[in-house]
C-alpha positions as CSV (number, residue, x, y, z in Angstrom):
1,M,-0.3,27.0,-98.0
2,K,1.2,27.7,-94.0
3,K,-1.7,27.2,-93.0
4,I,-1.9,23.4,-95.0
5,L,1.8,22.6,-94.3
6,Q,0.8,23.3,-90.4
7,L,-2.6,20.4,-90.8
8,I,-0.4,18.1,-92.0
9,I,2.7,18.5,-89.3
10,N,-0.4,18.2,-86.8
11,F,-2.0,15.5,-88.6
12,V,1.6,13.2,-88.7
13,F,2.3,14.1,-84.8
14,V,-1.2,12.6,-83.9
15,C,-0.9,9.6,-85.8
16,I,2.8,8.9,-84.2
17,C,1.2,9.4,-81.1
18,F,-1.0,7.3,-81.5
19,S,1.1,4.5,-83.3
20,S,3.3,4.7,-79.8
21,C,0.1,3.6,-77.7
22,S,-0.8,0.3,-76.5
23,T,-4.2,1.3,-75.1
24,M,-7.0,-0.8,-72.9
25,G,-10.6,0.0,-73.0
26,N,-13.2,1.9,-74.8
27,T,-12.1,5.0,-76.2
28,N,-14.7,7.4,-77.1
29,N,-13.3,10.0,-79.2
30,N,-15.2,13.8,-78.5
31,A,-14.9,15.6,-81.5
32,N,-16.4,18.9,-79.9
33,K,-13.1,19.0,-77.6
34,E,-10.5,19.9,-79.5
35,I,-7.2,18.7,-78.3
36,N,-4.4,21.2,-79.1
37,M,-0.8,19.6,-80.4
38,A,1.1,22.6,-79.8
39,E,4.1,22.1,-77.2
40,I,2.0,22.8,-73.6
41,Q,3.0,26.2,-72.3
42,P,3.4,25.0,-68.3
43,S,1.3,27.1,-66.0
44,K,2.8,29.9,-63.9
45,N,0.4,29.2,-60.9
46,I,2.3,27.6,-58.3
47,C,1.5,28.1,-54.7
48,K,4.6,26.1,-53.4
49,P,8.2,27.0,-54.6
50,L,10.0,23.8,-56.2
51,F,13.0,24.0,-53.6
52,N,10.5,24.3,-51.0
53,S,10.0,21.1,-48.7
54,N,7.0,23.3,-47.1
55,P,4.3,22.7,-46.8
56,V,3.5,18.9,-47.4
57,S,0.8,19.7,-50.0
58,S,0.8,22.4,-52.6
59,N,-3.2,22.8,-53.1
60,V,-4.7,20.9,-49.5
61,F,-5.3,23.0,-46.3
62,C,-4.3,20.5,-43.3
63,A,-3.6,20.9,-39.7
64,D,-3.3,19.3,-36.2
65,P,-1.2,16.2,-37.6
66,T,-0.3,13.0,-36.0
67,G,1.6,10.2,-37.8
68,V,2.2,6.1,-37.9
69,E,4.8,4.0,-40.0
70,Y,3.7,0.8,-42.2
71,E,5.8,-1.2,-44.4
72,G,8.0,0.9,-44.1
73,R,6.0,4.3,-45.5
74,L,5.0,7.2,-43.1
75,Y,1.4,8.1,-43.1
76,I,0.1,11.6,-41.8
77,Y,-3.4,12.3,-40.9
78,G,-4.8,15.6,-39.6
79,T,-7.8,18.4,-39.8
80,S,-9.2,18.9,-43.0
81,D,-9.3,22.8,-43.1
82,H,-9.9,22.1,-46.7
83,Q,-13.5,21.1,-46.0
84,Q,-14.0,24.4,-44.6
85,Y,-12.4,26.2,-47.0
86,E,-14.7,24.6,-49.8
87,V,-17.8,25.7,-48.0
88,V,-17.0,29.1,-46.6
89,G,-14.9,29.9,-50.1
90,K,-11.6,32.7,-50.1
91,N,-13.3,35.4,-48.2
92,G,-14.6,33.0,-45.6
93,K,-13.1,32.5,-41.5
94,N,-11.8,29.0,-40.9
95,T,-14.1,28.9,-37.7
96,Y,-14.2,24.5,-37.7
97,E,-17.6,24.0,-38.2
98,H,-17.7,22.9,-40.9
99,I,-15.3,19.9,-40.5
100,K,-16.3,16.9,-40.4
101,S,-13.2,14.4,-42.0
102,L,-9.8,13.9,-41.8
103,V,-7.5,13.8,-44.5
104,C,-4.2,11.4,-45.1
105,F,-0.6,11.9,-47.1
106,S,1.8,9.2,-47.2
107,T,5.6,9.3,-47.8
108,E,8.6,7.4,-48.5
109,D,11.4,10.0,-48.7
110,M,9.6,13.0,-47.1
111,V,9.2,15.1,-50.0
112,N,7.8,13.4,-52.6
113,W,4.1,12.7,-50.6
114,T,0.9,11.1,-52.0
115,Y,-2.6,12.5,-51.4
116,H,-4.7,9.7,-50.2
117,G,-7.8,12.5,-49.5
118,E,-10.1,12.6,-46.9
119,I,-11.5,10.3,-44.4
120,N,-15.0,11.0,-43.9
121,V,-15.9,11.2,-40.4
122,K,-19.1,12.0,-40.4
123,K,-20.4,9.0,-42.6
124,I,-18.2,6.5,-40.3
125,A,-19.8,7.7,-37.5
126,P,-22.7,9.9,-37.9
127,W,-22.8,10.8,-34.5
128,I,-20.0,13.4,-33.8
129,Y,-20.5,17.5,-34.2
130,A,-16.7,17.3,-36.2
131,S,-13.7,15.7,-36.4
132,W,-10.4,17.5,-35.4
133,A,-6.7,16.5,-34.4
134,P,-6.5,12.8,-34.8
135,S,-3.5,11.0,-32.8
136,I,-3.2,7.3,-34.3
137,V,-1.1,4.5,-33.2
138,S,-1.5,0.5,-34.7
139,R,-0.4,-2.7,-33.0
140,V,0.0,-6.4,-34.7
141,E,-3.3,-8.5,-32.9
142,D,-3.9,-11.9,-32.6
143,D,-5.7,-12.2,-35.9
144,G,-2.0,-11.4,-37.4
145,L,-3.3,-8.2,-39.1
146,T,-2.1,-4.9,-37.7
147,H,-5.4,-2.5,-36.6
148,F,-5.0,0.8,-36.4
149,Y,-6.8,3.1,-33.9
150,M,-7.4,6.9,-34.9
151,Y,-8.6,9.1,-32.4
152,F,-9.8,12.5,-32.7
153,S,-11.3,15.9,-31.4
154,N,-15.4,15.6,-31.6
155,S,-15.2,19.3,-31.2
156,G,-14.6,20.4,-28.2
157,A,-17.3,17.8,-26.8
158,G,-14.8,14.8,-26.4
159,V,-13.0,12.5,-28.1
160,G,-13.9,9.5,-30.8
161,V,-12.5,6.7,-32.3
162,I,-12.2,4.6,-35.1
163,T,-10.6,1.7,-36.2
164,A,-9.4,-0.3,-39.9
165,T,-6.7,-2.9,-40.6
166,S,-5.0,-0.9,-43.1
167,P,-3.8,2.6,-42.9
168,L,-6.0,3.5,-45.9
169,G,-9.1,2.1,-44.2
170,P,-12.0,1.3,-44.5
171,W,-12.7,2.8,-41.5
172,T,-14.9,1.6,-39.1
173,D,-16.5,3.3,-35.8
174,P,-16.4,0.5,-32.7
175,L,-18.2,2.3,-30.2
176,K,-20.8,4.3,-31.6
177,K,-20.5,6.7,-29.5
178,P,-17.8,8.6,-28.1
179,L,-15.5,7.2,-26.1
180,I,-14.7,10.3,-23.8
181,S,-17.3,13.6,-23.0
182,H,-18.0,15.9,-20.5
183,K,-20.1,13.3,-18.7
184,T,-16.8,10.7,-18.3
185,K,-16.2,10.1,-15.0
186,G,-12.7,12.0,-14.1
187,V,-13.4,14.8,-16.1
188,G,-14.3,16.9,-14.1
189,D,-14.2,21.1,-14.6
190,C,-11.7,20.5,-17.8
191,P,-13.2,23.3,-20.2
192,A,-13.2,20.8,-23.3
193,P,-11.9,17.3,-23.4
194,F,-10.6,17.0,-26.6
195,D,-7.3,17.0,-28.9
196,P,-6.2,13.3,-28.1
197,G,-2.3,12.2,-27.9
198,V,-2.0,8.5,-27.6
199,C,1.1,6.1,-26.9
200,I,1.5,2.3,-26.5
201,D,4.6,1.4,-24.0
202,D,6.9,-1.1,-24.6
203,N,5.0,-3.5,-22.6
204,G,1.9,-3.1,-24.8
205,T,-0.1,-1.0,-22.4
206,P,-2.3,1.9,-24.3
207,W,-1.7,5.7,-23.1
208,L,-4.1,8.4,-23.7
209,A,-4.1,12.2,-22.8
210,F,-6.5,14.4,-23.6
211,G,-7.8,18.5,-22.6
212,G,-7.9,22.3,-23.3
213,C,-9.2,25.3,-24.4
214,G,-7.9,27.6,-21.8
215,K,-8.3,27.3,-18.3
216,A,-10.8,24.9,-16.0
217,P,-12.8,26.4,-13.6
218,S,-10.4,25.3,-10.7
219,G,-7.1,26.7,-12.4
220,T,-4.7,29.5,-12.8
221,D,-2.7,31.0,-15.9
222,L,0.2,29.1,-14.4
223,W,-1.5,25.9,-13.7
224,P,-4.4,25.6,-15.8
225,N,-6.0,22.4,-14.8
226,S,-7.4,21.5,-18.2
227,A,-4.8,18.5,-19.1
228,R,-5.7,15.2,-18.3
229,I,-4.4,11.2,-18.8
230,V,-5.5,8.3,-18.5
231,Q,-4.6,4.5,-18.9
232,L,-6.7,2.8,-21.7
233,G,-7.8,-0.6,-21.7
234,D,-6.2,-3.5,-23.9
235,D,-9.2,-3.2,-26.2
236,M,-8.3,0.1,-27.3
237,L,-11.5,1.2,-26.8
238,S,-12.2,1.8,-22.9
239,L,-10.8,3.0,-20.1
240,A,-8.5,1.1,-17.7
241,S,-7.9,3.7,-15.2
242,E,-8.6,7.1,-13.5
243,I,-8.1,10.0,-15.2
244,K,-5.7,12.4,-13.7
245,V,-4.9,15.7,-13.9
246,M,-1.6,16.4,-15.8
247,P,0.9,19.3,-14.1
248,S,1.2,21.5,-17.2
249,P,2.5,25.0,-16.6
250,Y,0.7,27.3,-19.1
251,F,-1.2,24.3,-21.1
252,F,-3.3,24.9,-23.8
253,E,-4.2,22.3,-25.9
254,A,-2.6,19.4,-27.9
255,S,-1.7,17.1,-25.7
256,E,0.7,13.9,-27.5
257,L,2.2,11.2,-26.1
258,N,5.7,9.1,-27.0
259,Y,7.8,6.6,-25.2
260,I,10.9,6.9,-25.6
261,N,14.0,5.3,-23.5
262,D,11.5,3.6,-21.0
263,T,9.7,6.8,-20.4
264,Y,6.6,8.4,-21.5
265,V,7.2,11.8,-23.1
266,Y,4.1,14.2,-23.0
267,T,4.0,17.5,-25.1
268,F,1.4,20.2,-25.3
269,N,0.7,23.3,-26.8
270,T,1.5,26.4,-24.6
271,S,-1.2,29.3,-24.0
272,W,-1.5,32.8,-25.3
273,D,-1.5,33.9,-21.4
274,K,1.2,36.3,-20.4
275,R,3.9,34.7,-17.9
276,D,3.6,36.4,-14.8
277,E,4.7,33.6,-12.5
278,W,7.7,30.7,-12.8
279,P,7.7,28.2,-9.9
280,E,10.9,27.9,-8.0
281,K,11.3,24.3,-9.1
282,F,11.3,25.3,-13.0
283,K,14.6,27.6,-11.5
284,G,17.3,27.6,-14.5
285,I,14.3,26.4,-16.9
286,P,13.5,29.1,-19.3
287,K,9.5,30.4,-19.6
288,P,7.8,28.3,-22.6
289,S,7.1,31.1,-25.1
290,T,3.9,31.9,-26.4
291,C,1.9,29.4,-27.7
292,S,4.6,27.4,-28.5
293,M,5.3,23.6,-27.6
294,A,6.8,22.2,-24.3
295,Y,7.4,18.7,-22.9
296,M,7.7,16.6,-19.9
297,T,8.8,13.4,-18.6
298,S,7.6,10.3,-16.3
299,K,8.4,6.6,-15.9
300,T,5.1,6.2,-14.1
301,P,2.5,8.3,-15.9
302,L,-0.4,8.6,-13.2
303,D,2.0,9.4,-10.4
304,M,1.6,13.3,-10.8
305,D,4.2,14.3,-8.6
306,S,6.8,12.0,-11.2
307,W,5.9,14.4,-14.1
308,E,8.9,16.5,-14.7
309,Y,9.0,19.6,-16.7
310,K,11.7,19.9,-19.3
311,G,10.8,23.0,-20.9
312,H,9.5,24.1,-24.4
313,Y,11.3,23.0,-28.0
314,F,8.9,24.0,-31.3
315,R,8.7,27.9,-31.2
316,N,5.3,29.1,-32.5
317,P,5.5,29.5,-36.3
318,G,5.2,33.2,-36.0
319,E,8.7,33.2,-34.4
320,A,10.0,32.0,-37.4
321,G,8.5,35.0,-39.8
322,M,5.2,32.9,-40.8
323,N,1.8,34.2,-39.4
324,Y,1.3,33.3,-36.0
325,S,-1.3,30.2,-35.1
326,N,-2.4,27.7,-32.5
327,N,0.5,25.0,-32.7
328,H,-0.7,21.3,-32.9
329,S,2.3,19.7,-33.5
330,H,3.3,16.1,-32.9
331,F,7.0,14.2,-33.3
332,M,8.0,10.8,-34.1
333,K,11.1,8.7,-35.2
334,Y,10.9,7.8,-39.5
335,K,13.8,5.5,-40.5
336,G,15.9,6.9,-37.8
337,E,15.5,10.6,-37.6
338,Y,13.2,12.2,-35.6
339,Y,10.6,14.7,-37.6
340,M,8.6,17.6,-36.5
341,I,5.2,17.4,-38.2
342,Y,3.0,20.7,-37.7
343,H,1.1,22.9,-39.2
344,A,1.7,26.8,-40.3
345,M,-0.2,29.1,-42.4
346,I,2.2,29.9,-45.5
347,L,0.2,28.7,-48.4
348,Q,-3.0,30.3,-48.2
349,D,-1.9,33.6,-49.0
350,K,-0.7,32.3,-52.1
351,M,-4.1,30.5,-52.8
352,G,-5.7,34.0,-52.2
353,T,-7.0,33.7,-48.8
354,D,-6.7,35.3,-45.5
355,G,-9.4,33.0,-43.5
356,G,-6.7,31.1,-40.8
357,F,-6.4,28.0,-43.2
358,R,-3.5,25.6,-42.3
359,S,-0.9,23.6,-44.1
360,L,1.1,20.7,-42.7
361,C,4.6,21.0,-42.5
362,V,7.6,19.0,-41.5
363,D,11.1,19.6,-39.9
364,T,13.9,17.5,-38.4
365,L,14.0,17.3,-34.3
366,Q,17.2,16.4,-32.3
367,V,16.0,14.3,-29.7
368,D,18.8,12.8,-27.1
369,E,17.1,9.7,-26.8
370,E,19.4,8.9,-23.9
371,N,19.1,12.0,-21.4
372,L,15.7,13.0,-23.2
373,K,16.3,16.1,-24.1
374,I,14.8,18.0,-27.2
375,E,16.7,21.1,-29.1
376,L,14.7,23.9,-29.2
377,R,13.8,24.7,-33.0
378,S,11.5,26.9,-35.4
379,G,9.6,25.7,-38.1
380,T,11.2,26.2,-41.9
381,V,9.9,26.7,-45.2
382,A,12.7,25.3,-46.6
383,G,11.7,22.1,-44.8
384,V,13.4,18.7,-45.0
385,K,15.7,16.7,-47.0
386,Q,14.8,13.9,-49.1
387,I,16.0,11.0,-47.8
388,E,16.0,8.9,-50.6
389,N,15.9,8.7,-54.4
390,F,12.5,7.8,-56.0
391,N,11.6,4.7,-57.6
392,P,9.9,5.2,-61.0
393,Y,9.9,1.3,-61.5
394,K,7.0,1.2,-58.9
395,L,3.4,1.8,-59.7
396,T,2.7,4.9,-58.5
397,A,-0.5,6.9,-57.7
398,G,-1.1,9.9,-59.9
399,T,-1.6,11.8,-56.8
400,T,2.3,11.6,-55.7
401,M,3.8,14.8,-56.0
402,C,6.3,17.3,-54.4
403,T,4.6,20.0,-55.9
404,S,2.1,21.2,-58.8
405,A,0.6,24.1,-60.6
406,D,-3.5,24.1,-61.5
407,I,-3.5,20.2,-60.2
408,W,-6.7,19.2,-58.4
409,Y,-8.1,15.7,-57.8
410,E,-10.8,13.1,-58.9
411,K,-12.3,11.0,-56.7
412,I,-12.9,6.9,-58.1
413,P,-15.7,5.6,-56.0
414,E,-15.3,2.3,-56.7
415,E,-11.6,2.0,-56.4
416,N,-12.0,4.6,-53.4
417,T,-9.1,6.1,-54.6
418,L,-8.3,9.2,-56.3
419,A,-6.3,10.5,-59.5
420,S,-4.9,13.9,-60.2
421,K,-6.5,16.3,-62.4
422,S,-5.5,19.4,-64.9
423,V,-8.1,23.0,-63.6
424,A,-6.2,24.8,-66.3
425,D,-4.7,24.1,-69.7
426,G,-0.7,23.8,-69.0
427,A,-1.1,22.0,-65.3
428,W,1.4,19.9,-64.3
429,F,3.3,18.0,-61.3
430,V,6.6,17.3,-60.5
431,I,8.6,14.7,-57.9
432,K,12.0,15.2,-56.8
433,D,15.1,13.1,-57.6
434,V,13.7,10.5,-59.5
435,D,16.3,7.6,-59.9
436,F,16.2,6.1,-63.5
437,E,19.3,4.1,-63.1
438,D,20.4,3.2,-66.0
439,G,17.5,3.7,-68.2
440,A,14.0,3.0,-68.6
441,K,12.3,1.6,-71.9
442,S,8.9,2.5,-71.6
443,F,6.2,4.7,-69.7
444,T,2.5,2.9,-68.6
445,T,-0.1,5.1,-67.4
446,K,-3.8,4.9,-66.7
447,V,-5.8,8.5,-67.8
448,K,-8.5,9.6,-69.1
449,G,-9.6,13.1,-70.4
450,H,-8.9,14.7,-74.0
451,G,-5.8,16.3,-74.6
452,K,-2.5,16.0,-74.0
453,I,0.5,14.9,-71.6
454,E,4.2,15.7,-72.0
455,L,7.1,14.3,-69.9
456,K,10.1,16.6,-69.1
457,L,13.1,16.2,-67.0
458,D,14.8,18.8,-65.0
459,N,12.9,21.8,-66.1
460,V,9.2,22.8,-66.4
461,A,10.0,25.2,-69.3
462,K,12.3,22.4,-71.3
463,S,10.9,20.9,-74.8
464,P,9.0,17.5,-73.8
465,V,11.4,14.5,-73.4
466,T,7.8,12.7,-74.7
467,S,4.4,13.5,-75.1
468,F,1.2,11.2,-76.3
469,V,-2.8,12.0,-76.6
470,V,-5.8,11.1,-74.7
471,D,-8.7,10.8,-76.0
472,S,-11.4,9.0,-74.4
473,D,-13.7,9.3,-71.7
474,E,-13.2,6.1,-69.8
475,W,-9.5,5.3,-68.6
476,Q,-7.1,4.1,-70.5
477,E,-3.9,2.1,-70.0
478,V,-1.2,3.6,-71.9
479,T,2.2,3.1,-72.6
480,I,4.7,4.5,-74.8
481,D,8.1,4.0,-75.5
482,V,10.8,6.7,-74.1
483,P,14.0,8.0,-75.2
484,T,17.4,7.2,-74.2
485,D,17.2,10.7,-71.9
486,F,15.6,8.4,-68.8
487,T,18.6,7.8,-67.3
488,G,20.0,9.0,-64.4
489,V,18.5,11.0,-61.5
490,H,16.5,13.8,-62.2
491,F,13.3,16.1,-61.7
492,F,10.7,14.2,-63.6
493,Y,7.1,16.6,-64.8
494,I,4.1,15.6,-66.2
495,L,2.2,18.3,-67.8
496,F,-1.2,18.2,-69.2
497,G,-2.9,20.0,-71.9
498,N,-6.7,21.0,-71.7
499,E,-8.5,20.7,-68.8
500,D,-10.0,17.8,-66.8
501,V,-7.2,15.4,-68.3
502,C,-6.6,12.7,-65.5
503,L,-4.1,10.4,-64.1
504,K,-4.5,7.6,-61.9
505,E,-1.2,5.9,-61.6
506,W,2.2,5.3,-63.7
507,K,5.8,3.3,-64.0
508,F,8.7,3.6,-66.2
509,N,9.2,-0.1,-67.4
510,K,12.9,-1.2,-67.8
């Protein structure tokens, strides 16, 4: 009798769910995939704690970040450590040789990030050995479009550049060869002409710094002589000056450039070498700590005597209780605040590996623009605070989240985009501080797969506010009515019942 009653309840529940949905697309019910209508038990396989903002991604390894703002949104890019991870597995090591793509994330609030997937640099520029450590700038050109220039390390052999008219591509390779290599005049004895750092000053003049990987044959521990700077041509694809050797003490790698208050700010990662020497001219400035980020300033960047060493401003993550690693970082201003974008190995142990796989992180940075002083600080696992509430009434990519459990991504090649995908029953993701204002009337999404989706507020362990069934091998647009509970500001959870349920996009309707 109990079994019959339960069957009746399940049947009624399914009918209610389907009657509240309007769908578009071909439905292909698969009788071989049973849909469990019981309340979803949320996965506890969470790698990034809910109340931490770092790392940016709860499931994608990425390093060596750069960033650019476009139409009020921050886009950050980095080395695809995850590509190496997928090749060598949990027991392998991050030796970088399999990394031939870059990764992109974006945000408006610094806490909820959209994963845009990989940029396949090897496909775009087949001549490359690898693609690491990008640096990006943008400018509006004569065609009225914003053009993006992404410089990247071709392994340790040089610098390449790809371009686009959107921060999400499509990207092209205008040179069909490296911009800089060991053969470039002026590179000299630089061990590795890689790790580019680009900026455009207020006069529209572009500049590029690069170099590293230890001491040049002509260098010493204190003066490695392996950092370089050059003016780029107006086309951003050529060199317009001699290449100069930067006087950067204890330099190792990770050159970056900023332009602040009519001044060039050059940042770099210091070496692992002992600090046995320190020049008298730096008296009063502490020696940089091991593998920290340091900075120098100049108003005339090709005059090497004009560069002033200012000190180190960002400690190695190991000094903040994380694992020691290389320290490739970039700082930039977004919506009136300076942010430090960096990597740290704070996700890998939770994902069951110790192979040296890095994760992108963000913290605030105090920059005195008038005096060009940067406050010394360390990275944190807490990360940054959310700077604005999330708008649920805009169409949102299904890959947008602050953290997740048992979520991965499915490529949609025809649209050059991604969807979130459950890899286990009970998978979920959450978006913080979603402002439903006076209330939402309905929820619209595009989904496929065979299972159930639940919507929850504030706590993943709570009962769902509403739910619906997904039962199609093709993408469906589903709209359901939502209860009055969707008012005010909440954490918003989407839970997946069954594996291989995919969600491409969603929004609430007033």
